[in-house]
C-alpha positions as CSV (number, residue, x, y, z in Angstrom):
1,M,-6.6,-16.0,-23.3
2,S,-6.1,-15.4,-19.6
3,T,-9.1,-14.5,-17.5
4,V,-9.0,-11.7,-14.9
5,S,-11.6,-11.0,-12.2
6,V,-11.6,-7.4,-11.1
7,V,-13.2,-6.4,-7.8
8,I,-14.3,-2.8,-7.5
9,P,-15.5,-1.9,-4.0
10,C,-17.5,1.3,-3.8
11,Y,-18.6,3.5,-1.0
12,K,-20.0,6.9,-2.0
13,Y,-17.8,6.9,-5.1
14,G,-20.5,6.4,-7.7
15,H,-19.4,9.5,-9.6
16,F,-16.1,7.8,-10.3
17,L,-17.5,4.4,-11.2
18,A,-18.0,4.9,-15.0
19,D,-14.4,6.0,-15.5
20,C,-13.0,3.2,-13.3
21,V,-15.0,0.5,-15.0
22,S,-14.1,1.9,-18.5
23,S,-10.4,1.6,-17.7
24,V,-10.9,-2.1,-16.9
25,L,-13.2,-3.1,-19.7
26,D,-12.4,-0.8,-22.6
27,E,-8.6,-0.4,-22.2
28,Q,-7.4,-4.0,-21.6
29,N,-7.5,-5.7,-25.0
30,G,-5.9,-9.1,-24.8
31,V,-7.4,-10.5,-21.6
32,D,-10.9,-11.8,-20.8
33,V,-12.1,-9.5,-18.0
34,R,-15.1,-9.7,-15.6
35,V,-16.0,-7.0,-13.1
36,L,-17.8,-7.2,-9.8
37,I,-18.9,-3.8,-8.3
38,I,-19.7,-4.1,-4.6
39,D,-21.5,-1.2,-3.1
40,D,-21.1,-1.1,0.6
41,A,-24.5,0.5,1.4
42,S,-23.6,3.9,0.1
43,P,-26.1,6.6,1.1
44,D,-25.8,8.3,-2.3
45,D,-26.7,7.0,-5.8
46,S,-23.6,4.7,-6.1
47,A,-25.8,1.5,-6.3
48,E,-28.0,3.0,-9.0
49,V,-24.9,4.0,-11.1
50,A,-23.5,0.5,-10.7
51,H,-26.7,-1.1,-11.8
52,K,-26.9,1.1,-14.9
53,L,-23.3,0.1,-15.9
54,A,-24.2,-3.5,-15.4
55,A,-27.3,-3.2,-17.6
56,A,-25.1,-1.9,-20.4
57,D,-22.4,-4.6,-20.2
58,P,-22.9,-8.3,-19.3
59,R,-19.3,-8.5,-18.1
60,I,-20.3,-6.5,-15.0
61,E,-22.0,-7.9,-11.9
62,V,-23.2,-5.8,-9.0
63,R,-23.7,-6.6,-5.3
64,V,-25.3,-4.1,-2.9
65,H,-24.9,-4.5,0.8
66,E,-28.0,-3.7,2.9
67,T,-25.8,-2.5,5.7
68,N,-22.3,-1.2,5.7
69,K,-19.8,-4.1,6.2
70,G,-16.6,-2.0,6.0
71,H,-13.9,-2.1,3.5
72,I,-12.0,-5.2,4.7
73,A,-15.1,-7.4,4.6
74,T,-16.0,-6.0,1.2
75,Y,-12.6,-6.6,-0.3
76,N,-12.6,-10.2,1.0
77,E,-16.1,-10.9,-0.4
78,G,-14.9,-10.1,-3.9
79,L,-11.4,-11.7,-3.6
80,L,-12.3,-14.9,-1.9
81,E,-15.9,-15.6,-2.6
82,W,-16.5,-14.2,-6.1
83,A,-13.3,-14.1,-8.1
84,D,-12.9,-17.2,-10.4
85,G,-10.6,-16.0,-13.1
86,D,-7.0,-17.0,-13.5
87,Y,-6.0,-13.8,-11.9
88,V,-7.7,-11.2,-9.6
89,A,-7.2,-7.5,-9.0
90,L,-8.7,-5.1,-6.5
91,L,-9.4,-1.6,-7.8
92,S,-11.0,1.1,-5.7
93,A,-13.8,2.9,-7.5
94,D,-11.8,6.2,-7.3
95,D,-8.8,4.7,-9.0
96,R,-8.3,3.5,-12.6
97,L,-6.0,1.2,-14.6
98,V,-3.4,2.3,-17.2
99,P,-4.3,1.0,-20.6
100,G,-2.9,-2.5,-21.1
101,A,-2.0,-3.0,-17.4
102,L,-3.9,-6.3,-17.0
103,V,-2.4,-7.6,-20.3
104,R,1.1,-6.9,-19.1
105,A,0.5,-8.4,-15.7
106,A,-1.2,-11.5,-17.1
107,A,1.7,-12.0,-19.6
108,L,4.2,-12.0,-16.7
109,L,2.1,-14.4,-14.7
110,D,1.5,-16.7,-17.7
111,A,5.2,-16.9,-18.4
112,H,6.2,-17.5,-14.8
113,P,3.9,-19.9,-12.9
114,E,6.2,-19.6,-9.8
115,V,5.1,-15.9,-9.5
116,G,2.2,-15.3,-7.1
117,F,1.5,-11.6,-7.9
118,A,2.7,-9.0,-10.3
119,Y,2.9,-5.2,-9.8
120,G,4.4,-2.1,-11.4
121,R,4.6,1.6,-10.9
122,P,1.4,3.5,-9.8
123,L,0.9,7.1,-10.9
124,R,-0.5,9.4,-8.2
125,F,-2.7,12.3,-9.3
126,Q,-4.5,15.0,-7.4
127,H,-8.3,14.8,-7.3
128,G,-9.7,17.4,-9.7
129,G,-6.5,17.6,-11.7
130,P,-5.6,15.9,-15.0
131,L,-4.3,12.4,-15.3
132,P,-0.5,12.3,-15.6
133,R,0.8,10.9,-18.8
134,A,1.3,7.2,-18.4
135,R,3.9,4.9,-20.0
136,T,2.2,2.0,-21.7
137,H,5.1,0.1,-23.2
138,S,6.9,-2.3,-20.9
139,T,10.7,-2.6,-21.1
140,G,10.5,-6.1,-19.6
141,S,9.9,-7.6,-16.3
142,V,11.9,-9.1,-13.4
143,V,11.0,-11.9,-11.0
144,Y,12.2,-11.5,-7.4
145,P,12.5,-14.5,-5.2
146,G,9.7,-14.2,-2.7
147,Q,11.9,-14.6,0.3
148,W,14.3,-11.9,-1.0
149,W,11.3,-9.5,-1.6
150,L,9.9,-10.3,1.8
151,E,13.2,-9.7,3.6
152,R,13.5,-6.3,1.9
153,R,10.1,-5.3,3.3
154,F,11.3,-6.3,6.8
155,R,14.5,-4.5,6.4
156,E,12.8,-1.3,5.3
157,G,9.8,-1.5,7.6
158,T,7.4,-0.3,5.0
159,G,5.6,-1.3,1.9
160,C,6.2,-0.4,-1.8
161,I,2.7,-1.0,-3.2
162,T,-0.4,1.2,-3.1
163,S,-2.8,-1.5,-4.3
164,P,-4.4,-0.8,-7.7
165,E,-1.2,-1.8,-9.5
166,V,-1.3,-5.4,-8.3
167,V,-2.6,-8.5,-10.0
168,V,-2.7,-11.8,-8.0
169,R,-2.9,-15.4,-9.0
170,T,-6.4,-16.3,-7.8
171,G,-5.6,-19.8,-6.6
172,L,-2.8,-18.4,-4.4
173,Q,-5.1,-15.6,-3.1
174,R,-7.6,-18.3,-1.9
175,T,-4.8,-20.3,-0.3
176,V,-3.2,-17.4,1.5
177,G,-6.4,-15.7,2.4
178,G,-7.5,-12.1,2.1
179,Y,-7.2,-8.9,4.2
180,D,-6.9,-9.2,7.9
181,P,-9.7,-7.4,9.7
182,R,-7.4,-6.6,12.6
183,L,-5.4,-4.4,10.2
184,P,-7.7,-1.7,8.7
185,H,-4.8,0.5,7.6
186,A,-2.0,-2.0,7.1
187,G,-3.8,-5.1,5.8
188,D,-2.5,-4.6,2.3
189,I,1.2,-4.8,3.1
190,E,0.5,-7.7,5.4
191,M,-1.2,-9.6,2.7
192,W,1.5,-8.9,0.0
193,M,4.1,-10.3,2.4
194,R,2.0,-13.4,3.1
195,L,1.8,-13.9,-0.7
196,A,5.5,-13.4,-1.0
197,A,6.1,-16.1,1.7
198,H,4.4,-18.6,-0.6
199,A,5.5,-17.5,-4.1
200,D,7.9,-15.3,-6.1
201,V,7.0,-11.7,-7.0
202,G,6.9,-10.2,-10.5
203,Y,7.6,-6.6,-11.3
204,I,6.7,-4.9,-14.6
205,R,9.4,-2.5,-15.8
206,G,9.0,0.6,-17.9
207,A,5.2,0.8,-18.0
208,D,2.9,2.4,-15.5
209,Q,0.2,0.1,-14.2
210,A,-2.5,2.2,-12.4
211,F,-3.6,5.7,-11.5
212,Y,-4.0,6.3,-7.7
213,R,-6.2,9.3,-6.9
214,V,-5.1,11.4,-4.0
215,H,-7.7,13.4,-2.2
216,G,-9.0,14.2,1.3
217,K,-11.0,11.0,1.6
218,N,-8.2,8.5,0.9
219,M,-7.8,6.0,3.7
220,S,-4.4,7.3,4.7
221,T,-3.1,9.3,7.5
222,T,-1.2,12.6,7.4
223,D,-1.5,14.0,10.9
224,F,1.2,13.2,13.4
225,G,-1.0,11.1,15.7
226,G,-2.2,9.2,12.7
227,Q,1.4,8.6,11.6
228,L,2.1,7.0,15.0
229,D,-1.0,4.9,14.5
230,D,0.4,3.9,11.1
231,L,3.6,2.7,12.8
232,R,1.6,0.7,15.3
233,Q,-0.4,-0.9,12.5
234,R,2.8,-1.8,10.7
235,L,4.2,-3.4,13.8
236,V,1.2,-5.6,14.1
237,A,1.3,-6.4,10.4
238,F,4.9,-7.5,10.4
239,D,4.4,-9.5,13.6
240,S,1.3,-11.1,12.0
241,V,3.3,-12.3,9.0
242,L,6.0,-13.8,11.3
243,T,3.2,-15.7,13.1
244,K,1.2,-16.8,10.2
245,C,4.2,-17.8,8.0
246,A,6.5,-19.0,10.7
247,G,7.1,-22.3,8.9
248,R,8.2,-20.5,5.7
249,L,10.5,-18.1,7.4
250,P,13.7,-19.8,8.6
251,Q,15.2,-16.5,9.6
252,A,12.2,-15.3,11.5
253,D,14.2,-14.0,14.6
254,R,16.5,-12.0,12.4
255,L,13.6,-10.5,10.4
256,A,11.8,-9.6,13.6
257,E,14.9,-7.8,14.9
258,Q,15.3,-5.9,11.7
259,V,11.8,-4.6,11.4
260,H,11.5,-3.8,15.1
261,T,14.7,-1.8,14.9
262,R,13.6,0.0,11.8
263,L,10.1,0.9,13.2
264,A,11.7,2.2,16.5
265,R,14.1,4.4,14.4
266,Y,11.1,5.8,12.4
267,A,9.3,6.7,15.6
268,L,12.4,8.3,17.2
269,R,13.1,10.2,14.0
270,R,9.6,11.7,14.1
271,A,10.2,12.7,17.7
272,Y,13.4,14.5,17.2
273,R,12.3,16.2,14.0
274,A,9.4,17.7,16.0
275,Y,12.1,19.7,17.8
276,D,13.7,20.8,14.5
277,R,10.4,22.0,13.2
278,G,9.1,23.6,16.3
279,R,6.2,21.0,16.4
280,T,6.6,19.5,19.9
281,G,3.2,20.9,20.8
282,V,1.7,18.8,18.0
283,V,3.8,15.7,17.7
284,P,3.3,13.2,20.5
285,V,7.0,12.9,21.3
286,D,6.6,10.9,24.5
287,A,4.3,8.4,22.7
288,C,6.9,8.0,19.9
289,V,9.5,7.2,22.5
290,A,7.1,4.7,24.2
291,F,6.5,3.1,20.9
292,A,10.2,2.8,20.2
293,E,10.6,1.1,23.6
294,E,7.8,-1.3,22.8
295,C,9.5,-2.2,19.5
296,L,13.0,-2.5,20.9
297,P,14.0,-2.7,24.5
298,G,17.5,-1.4,23.6
299,Y,16.1,1.7,21.8
300,A,18.3,4.0,23.9
301,A,21.4,2.9,22.1
302,L,20.1,4.0,18.7
303,P,21.5,7.1,17.1
304,E,18.1,8.6,16.7
305,Y,17.6,8.5,20.5
306,R,20.9,10.2,21.0
307,A,19.7,12.9,18.6
308,L,16.5,13.3,20.6
309,R,18.4,13.6,23.9
310,L,20.5,16.4,22.4
311,R,17.4,18.3,21.3
312,R,15.8,17.9,24.7
313,R,18.9,19.5,26.2
314,I,18.7,22.4,23.7
315,G,15.0,22.8,24.2
316,P,12.1,23.1,21.8
317,K,12.2,26.9,21.5
318,A,15.9,27.2,20.6
319,M,16.2,24.1,18.4
320,P,14.5,25.4,15.2
321,Y,17.1,28.2,15.1
322,L,20.1,26.0,15.8
323,Q,19.4,23.4,13.1
324,P,22.4,24.5,11.0
325,L,24.7,23.8,14.0
326,V,23.4,20.3,14.7
327,W,24.8,17.7,12.3
328,S,21.9,15.2,12.7
329,A,19.4,18.0,11.7
330,V,21.4,18.9,8.6
331,A,21.8,15.3,7.6
332,E,18.0,14.7,8.1
333,R,17.1,17.7,5.9
334,G,19.4,16.2,3.3
335,R,17.7,12.8,3.5
336,E,14.3,14.5,3.2
337,W,15.5,16.4,0.1
338,L,16.8,13.3,-1.6
339,W,13.6,11.4,-0.8
340,W,11.5,14.2,-2.3
341,E,13.6,14.5,-5.4
342,S,13.5,10.7,-6.0
343,W,9.6,10.8,-5.9
344,K,9.6,13.8,-8.2
345,R,11.8,12.0,-10.7
346,R,9.3,9.1,-10.6
347,G,6.5,11.5,-11.6
348,I,4.7,11.2,-8.2
């Protein structure tokens, strides 16, 4: 039977701990699971809750920090210092696993020693709302060549993983290392890419793998300045992979050009959409353009920059009313509708 080490970092999420731990220990029959709860000096009763859970189940260990070390150091403590199972998973205290998730991931990793990590579909749910109905029967799995999966991330300039749905081969995790403290908001995608540079990637089809709670305290950014910070973090993350894995990336120059172009286009798109929505007073348009220039010296040749120049000529007051007459605005609204519909079909 495969062994899985599950690291549960916790900061002020003690009220979620019992449900999170139950999803790991009570709903994963078929694997040998151990849990480490790391309380990062929470000012509430999180440590007390963790100790009560551990007293009731010998499979649970607890570490409590005397001072707050931050989420990156806490993650790495569990992943690199404590985990000793065949496989390791990191699960935030406010998330939970879908029944059988670890069993499905372990089966894929057992069957394919060339695979470094396995993931599947996460289900997002709003805090305070009911859990969405999860699929628990897999229709199979697929193994992606690591280089192919990695190249797709560079081509798209974004990740495809939230985090709780991933199970990693512990030996590879130690070889590659943990989260980069320089990347507090993009350390996850950077680490997945480093893993993919060393091994293939497994995907579980048909079944959902984790529940990801969406609430105001998630470490994600929704404001426009925060979105630009996210792009900056992504740029550093992709460049970091190119540096750290240079010997494993024979097409590094092409990958760099792809991702720098993609990130520049994202920034310029946000800039010109600010005109469409009458949000130029909120969106840092000039900063978006400066970031695009940082990514790609030839940014002015991109179609998104041409779209921005047109909107600047029209002006921020008139542009929201003239959207139906501007092809790029109509096309962008169509892309946004297709994106939203695709997420709704996936139950997110």
